ZAGU-58106 format. One record per residue (C-alpha): x, y, z; residue number from 1. Coordinates in steps of 0.2 Angstrom, whole numbers, plus 5000, padded with zeros to 4 digits. Layout:
N
{nupa {X, Y, Z}, NUM};
...
# end
This chain:
256
{nupa {5027, 5029, 5330}, 1};
{nupa {5040, 5014, 5332}, 2};
{nupa {5054, 5014, 5320}, 3};
{nupa {5056, 4998, 5311}, 4};
{nupa {5067, 4991, 5296}, 5};
{nupa {5059, 4988, 5279}, 6};
{nupa {5056, 4971, 5276}, 7};
{nupa {5061, 4974, 5257}, 8};
{nupa {5076, 4985, 5258}, 9};
{nupa {5081, 4986, 5277}, 10};
{nupa {5080, 5004, 5278}, 11};
{nupa {5074, 5012, 5293}, 12};
{nupa {5056, 5017, 5292}, 13};
{nupa {5044, 5027, 5303}, 14};
{nupa {5028, 5028, 5293}, 15};
{nupa {5016, 5017, 5283}, 16};
{nupa {5027, 5016, 5268}, 17};
{nupa {5047, 5015, 5265}, 18};
{nupa {5052, 5031, 5257}, 19};
{nupa {5066, 5022, 5247}, 20};
{nupa {5056, 5008, 5240}, 21};
{nupa {5037, 5010, 5244}, 22};
{nupa {5035, 4994, 5253}, 23};
{nupa {5021, 4994, 5266}, 24};
{nupa {5025, 4992, 5284}, 25};
{nupa {5009, 4985, 5289}, 26};
{nupa {5010, 4970, 5280}, 27};
{nupa {5001, 4953, 5284}, 28};
{nupa {5000, 4935, 5281}, 29};
{nupa {4992, 4929, 5265}, 30};
{nupa {4976, 4920, 5270}, 31};
{nupa {4963, 4914, 5258}, 32};
{nupa {4949, 4926, 5264}, 33};
{nupa {4959, 4941, 5264}, 34};
{nupa {4967, 4937, 5247}, 35};
{nupa {4949, 4935, 5239}, 36};
{nupa {4940, 4950, 5248}, 37};
{nupa {4954, 4962, 5249}, 38};
{nupa {4970, 4959, 5238}, 39};
{nupa {4962, 4951, 5223}, 40};
{nupa {4947, 4964, 5222}, 41};
{nupa {4957, 4979, 5227}, 42};
{nupa {4970, 4975, 5214}, 43};
{nupa {4956, 4972, 5200}, 44};
{nupa {4948, 4988, 5205}, 45};
{nupa {4963, 4999, 5205}, 46};
{nupa {4968, 4992, 5188}, 47};
{nupa {4953, 4995, 5180}, 48};
{nupa {4951, 5013, 5187}, 49};
{nupa {4968, 5018, 5181}, 50};
{nupa {4963, 5010, 5163}, 51};
{nupa {4946, 5018, 5162}, 52};
{nupa {4952, 5034, 5168}, 53};
{nupa {4966, 5034, 5155}, 54};
{nupa {4955, 5029, 5142}, 55};
{nupa {4941, 5042, 5146}, 56};
{nupa {4954, 5055, 5146}, 57};
{nupa {4961, 5050, 5129}, 58};
{nupa {4944, 5056, 5122}, 59};
{nupa {4940, 5070, 5133}, 60};
{nupa {4956, 5080, 5135}, 61};
{nupa {4970, 5069, 5126}, 62};
{nupa {4982, 5083, 5124}, 63};
{nupa {4981, 5091, 5141}, 64};
{nupa {4981, 5073, 5149}, 65};
{nupa {4997, 5070, 5139}, 66};
{nupa {5005, 5086, 5145}, 67};
{nupa {5000, 5082, 5164}, 68};
{nupa {5008, 5065, 5162}, 69};
{nupa {5024, 5074, 5155}, 70};
{nupa {5023, 5087, 5169}, 71};
{nupa {5023, 5073, 5182}, 72};
{nupa {5005, 5071, 5187}, 73};
{nupa {5005, 5052, 5183}, 74};
{nupa {4998, 5043, 5199}, 75};
{nupa {4980, 5043, 5191}, 76};
{nupa {4986, 5036, 5175}, 77};
{nupa {4988, 5019, 5168}, 78};
{nupa {5005, 5017, 5157}, 79};
{nupa {5000, 5022, 5140}, 80};
{nupa {5011, 5011, 5131}, 81};
{nupa {5007, 4996, 5142}, 82};
{nupa {4988, 4999, 5139}, 83};
{nupa {4992, 5001, 5120}, 84};
{nupa {5000, 4984, 5121}, 85};
{nupa {4984, 4976, 5130}, 86};
{nupa {4971, 4984, 5117}, 87};
{nupa {4982, 4978, 5102}, 88};
{nupa {4981, 4961, 5110}, 89};
{nupa {4962, 4963, 5111}, 90};
{nupa {4961, 4969, 5094}, 91};
{nupa {4970, 4954, 5088}, 92};
{nupa {4959, 4942, 5097}, 93};
{nupa {4943, 4950, 5092}, 94};
{nupa {4949, 4951, 5073}, 95};
{nupa {4954, 4931, 5075}, 96};
{nupa {4937, 4929, 5082}, 97};
{nupa {4928, 4939, 5068}, 98};
{nupa {4938, 4930, 5055}, 99};
{nupa {4932, 4913, 5061}, 100};
{nupa {4914, 4918, 5056}, 101};
{nupa {4919, 4922, 5038}, 102};
{nupa {4918, 4910, 5023}, 103};
{nupa {4934, 4901, 5021}, 104};
{nupa {4936, 4909, 5003}, 105};
{nupa {4937, 4926, 5012}, 106};
{nupa {4952, 4921, 5023}, 107};
{nupa {4962, 4909, 5011}, 108};
{nupa {4968, 4914, 4994}, 109};
{nupa {4980, 4907, 4982}, 110};
{nupa {4996, 4917, 4980}, 111};
{nupa {5006, 4918, 4963}, 112};
{nupa {5021, 4907, 4962}, 113};
{nupa {5036, 4915, 4969}, 114};
{nupa {5027, 4928, 4977}, 115};
{nupa {5028, 4933, 4996}, 116};
{nupa {5012, 4937, 5006}, 117};
{nupa {5017, 4954, 5014}, 118};
{nupa {4998, 4955, 5022}, 119};
{nupa {5005, 4939, 5032}, 120};
{nupa {5021, 4948, 5037}, 121};
{nupa {5011, 4965, 5043}, 122};
{nupa {4998, 4954, 5052}, 123};
{nupa {5012, 4944, 5061}, 124};
{nupa {5021, 4960, 5066}, 125};
{nupa {5006, 4971, 5069}, 126};
{nupa {5011, 4976, 5087}, 127};
{nupa {5029, 4983, 5081}, 128};
{nupa {5020, 4991, 5067}, 129};
{nupa {5007, 5000, 5076}, 130};
{nupa {5020, 5006, 5090}, 131};
{nupa {5030, 5012, 5076}, 132};
{nupa {5018, 5025, 5072}, 133};
{nupa {5022, 5033, 5088}, 134};
{nupa {5039, 5040, 5084}, 135};
{nupa {5033, 5046, 5066}, 136};
{nupa {5019, 5056, 5075}, 137};
{nupa {5031, 5061, 5088}, 138};
{nupa {5045, 5068, 5076}, 139};
{nupa {5032, 5077, 5065}, 140};
{nupa {5024, 5086, 5080}, 141};
{nupa {5042, 5089, 5086}, 142};
{nupa {5045, 5099, 5070}, 143};
{nupa {5029, 5108, 5069}, 144};
{nupa {5023, 5112, 5087}, 145};
{nupa {5039, 5119, 5093}, 146};
{nupa {5029, 5131, 5106}, 147};
{nupa {5024, 5116, 5116}, 148};
{nupa {5043, 5116, 5122}, 149};
{nupa {5044, 5098, 5123}, 150};
{nupa {5058, 5087, 5118}, 151};
{nupa {5057, 5072, 5106}, 152};
{nupa {5053, 5058, 5120}, 153};
{nupa {5039, 5069, 5127}, 154};
{nupa {5031, 5071, 5110}, 155};
{nupa {5032, 5051, 5110}, 156};
{nupa {5019, 5052, 5125}, 157};
{nupa {5008, 5063, 5114}, 158};
{nupa {5010, 5051, 5100}, 159};
{nupa {5006, 5037, 5112}, 160};
{nupa {4990, 5045, 5117}, 161};
{nupa {4986, 5046, 5099}, 162};
{nupa {4989, 5028, 5096}, 163};
{nupa {4979, 5024, 5111}, 164};
{nupa {4963, 5033, 5104}, 165};
{nupa {4965, 5025, 5087}, 166};
{nupa {4966, 5007, 5095}, 167};
{nupa {4951, 5010, 5106}, 168};
{nupa {4942, 5017, 5090}, 169};
{nupa {4948, 5002, 5080}, 170};
{nupa {4939, 4990, 5092}, 171};
{nupa {4923, 4999, 5085}, 172};
{nupa {4930, 4997, 5067}, 173};
{nupa {4932, 4979, 5069}, 174};
{nupa {4915, 4976, 5077}, 175};
{nupa {4905, 4986, 5064}, 176};
{nupa {4917, 4978, 5050}, 177};
{nupa {4910, 4961, 5056}, 178};
{nupa {4893, 4966, 5058}, 179};
{nupa {4892, 4974, 5040}, 180};
{nupa {4896, 4956, 5033}, 181};
{nupa {4881, 4947, 5043}, 182};
{nupa {4866, 4944, 5033}, 183};
{nupa {4851, 4956, 5035}, 184};
{nupa {4862, 4971, 5040}, 185};
{nupa {4856, 4987, 5033}, 186};
{nupa {4867, 4997, 5020}, 187};
{nupa {4869, 5011, 5034}, 188};
{nupa {4881, 5000, 5042}, 189};
{nupa {4895, 5003, 5028}, 190};
{nupa {4893, 5022, 5033}, 191};
{nupa {4896, 5017, 5050}, 192};
{nupa {4912, 5010, 5045}, 193};
{nupa {4916, 5025, 5035}, 194};
{nupa {4913, 5036, 5049}, 195};
{nupa {4924, 5026, 5061}, 196};
{nupa {4938, 5027, 5048}, 197};
{nupa {4936, 5046, 5047}, 198};
{nupa {4936, 5047, 5067}, 199};
{nupa {4952, 5038, 5067}, 200};
{nupa {4961, 5049, 5053}, 201};
{nupa {4956, 5065, 5062}, 202};
{nupa {4958, 5059, 5080}, 203};
{nupa {4977, 5065, 5080}, 204};
{nupa {4970, 5083, 5076}, 205};
{nupa {4959, 5083, 5092}, 206};
{nupa {4974, 5077, 5102}, 207};
{nupa {4986, 5090, 5096}, 208};
{nupa {4973, 5103, 5095}, 209};
{nupa {4968, 5100, 5114}, 210};
{nupa {4987, 5100, 5118}, 211};
{nupa {4990, 5117, 5110}, 212};
{nupa {4974, 5125, 5117}, 213};
{nupa {4978, 5144, 5119}, 214};
{nupa {4995, 5143, 5112}, 215};
{nupa {4992, 5146, 5094}, 216};
{nupa {4979, 5157, 5084}, 217};
{nupa {4967, 5147, 5075}, 218};
{nupa {4975, 5151, 5058}, 219};
{nupa {4991, 5146, 5065}, 220};
{nupa {4985, 5130, 5072}, 221};
{nupa {4977, 5126, 5055}, 222};
{nupa {4992, 5126, 5045}, 223};
{nupa {5003, 5118, 5058}, 224};
{nupa {4990, 5105, 5058}, 225};
{nupa {4990, 5102, 5039}, 226};
{nupa {5009, 5102, 5040}, 227};
{nupa {5009, 5089, 5054}, 228};
{nupa {4998, 5077, 5043}, 229};
{nupa {5008, 5080, 5028}, 230};
{nupa {5025, 5076, 5037}, 231};
{nupa {5016, 5061, 5046}, 232};
{nupa {5009, 5054, 5030}, 233};
{nupa {5026, 5056, 5021}, 234};
{nupa {5035, 5046, 5035}, 235};
{nupa {5023, 5032, 5035}, 236};
{nupa {5023, 5031, 5016}, 237};
{nupa {5042, 5030, 5016}, 238};
{nupa {5043, 5018, 5030}, 239};
{nupa {5031, 5007, 5021}, 240};
{nupa {5040, 5009, 5005}, 241};
{nupa {5056, 5004, 5014}, 242};
{nupa {5049, 4988, 5022}, 243};
{nupa {5042, 4983, 5005}, 244};
{nupa {5058, 4985, 4997}, 245};
{nupa {5067, 4975, 5010}, 246};
{nupa {5053, 4962, 5008}, 247};
{nupa {5055, 4961, 4990}, 248};
{nupa {5075, 4960, 4991}, 249};
{nupa {5074, 4945, 5002}, 250};
{nupa {5057, 4937, 4997}, 251};
{nupa {5055, 4941, 4978}, 252};
{nupa {5038, 4948, 4972}, 253};
{nupa {5027, 4955, 4985}, 254};
{nupa {5009, 4952, 4986}, 255};
{nupa {4995, 4957, 4997}, 256};
# end
């Protein structure tokens, strides 16, 4: 095989890809037919395959998938945090779409004079609030599940998988919550919302239970899981209280 210089970094290459930057050596001119039939479709297919595979793993074997990613097996996975941002955006769009069908009095309400709408603050900053759950879960798990032998940053990957699953389940919550308010829907729809909320609550237990498979006895895993939930809830309540205290200090009375 002839040795050529990489078009991207100028390094000498003798294979299909540059070993330094990954640039392909068999590049071609961009023409419309090749762009539509190869580049565009090929790119979309690989993007969807990575996304769908990552979402599937988040429910079939979430803990082990996160450990695979931490150990370096990353080629098949879409970046968890990028995917979380995509699904957060989709949740926001769906929430806005569903709100447009609600009566106006369900959306707008009059606040007392001198009060600050905290719900508006949380809605405007939902991306940061949801991503903030990751370090709380990671810190709690780092404290409790020591036998995983992961550092704090690696526990954040497990927390990211938890957030990903919660967001995907949240898509179902928004959909069912919207359908419940439509006329003629059966009362059983309310139980579907409750089931989804319970699934969201216990989903982290599935993630860390799967991650610690074969590491702890069942009783050891049980008390650690309970402690993990207690620590996570305490951290979330503390953070929520801190944010509300800051808002009340700057904005006055806080209303939801």
